Structures are given as structure tokens and as C-alpha cells.
C-alpha positions as CSV (number, residue, x, y, z in Angstrom):
1,A,67.2,168.9,90.4
2,A,65.4,172.0,89.2
3,A,62.9,169.9,87.3
4,E,62.2,167.8,90.4
5,S,61.8,170.9,92.5
6,A,59.4,172.4,90.0
7,L,57.4,169.1,90.0
8,Q,57.1,169.1,93.8
9,A,56.0,172.7,93.7
10,A,53.3,171.9,91.1
11,K,52.0,169.0,93.0
12,R,51.8,171.1,96.1
13,R,49.8,173.8,94.3
14,L,47.5,171.1,92.9
15,E,47.0,169.7,96.4
16,L,46.2,173.1,97.9
17,G,44.1,174.1,94.8
18,R,41.7,171.2,95.2
19,E,40.0,173.2,98.0
20,P,37.3,175.3,96.3
21,L,37.9,179.1,96.6
22,P,35.1,181.4,97.7
23,G,32.5,181.6,95.0
24,E,33.4,178.3,93.3
25,R,30.7,176.3,95.1
26,L,27.2,176.9,93.7
27,G,23.9,176.3,95.6
28,L,21.4,173.9,94.0
29,A,17.6,174.6,94.0
30,G,16.9,171.4,95.9
31,G,19.6,172.0,98.4
32,G,23.2,171.0,98.4
33,T,26.0,172.4,96.3
34,R,28.1,171.7,93.3
35,L,31.4,173.0,92.0
36,S,31.4,175.8,89.4
37,P,33.0,175.5,86.0
38,D,35.6,178.0,87.2
39,Y,36.7,175.5,89.8
40,E,36.9,172.8,87.2
41,T,39.0,175.0,84.8
42,R,41.3,176.1,87.6
43,V,42.0,172.5,88.8
44,A,42.4,171.3,85.2
45,S,45.1,174.0,84.8
46,L,46.9,172.8,87.9
47,E,46.7,169.2,86.7
48,R,48.3,170.3,83.4
49,E,51.1,172.0,85.3
50,V,51.8,168.8,87.1
51,A,51.8,166.8,83.9
52,D,54.1,169.3,82.2
53,A,56.5,169.2,85.2
54,E,56.4,165.4,85.1
55,A,57.3,165.4,81.4
56,R,60.3,167.8,82.2
57,V,61.5,165.4,84.9
58,A,61.3,162.5,82.5
59,K,63.1,164.4,79.8
60,A,65.9,165.4,82.3
61,Y,66.3,161.8,83.4
62,A,66.4,160.6,79.8
63,A,69.1,163.2,79.0
64,R,71.1,162.2,82.1
65,N,70.8,158.5,81.3
66,A,72.0,159.2,77.7
67,L,75.2,160.7,79.0
68,R,76.0,157.5,81.0
């Protein structure tokens, strides 16, 4: 249950983290914007958190199933 709760929390942080923070959107010379490398790094970290949490859930299920 704790692993699933942590997974849901990580997914929520990723969902909220996809919105660029102030300063993470850079203006382009010809107009328009692009996302900064800081944004990409931050989102990649959040994605790793989700993947790690998913692995913990899978491990917990495997351990539970081994006891059956």
C-alpha cells in the first residue's frame, strides 16, 4: 500500500511538474519560445521518480505473490 501511495504521489508531481516554472521558457530571436534545459532536467528527474516508484510497486507485488 505504501508503494502504491508513493507511486500515485510521484505521478501527481510529474503531472504538476510538466507546467514550466517561471524562467524555464526562453524567447527565440524570431519570436516564439522554447523550454530551457533546466525544464528538461527537472521533468526527466520527475519521470525517473515515477519509474522508480513503479519498480517498487512491481517488487512489492512480486514479493506478495511469492508468499501465496
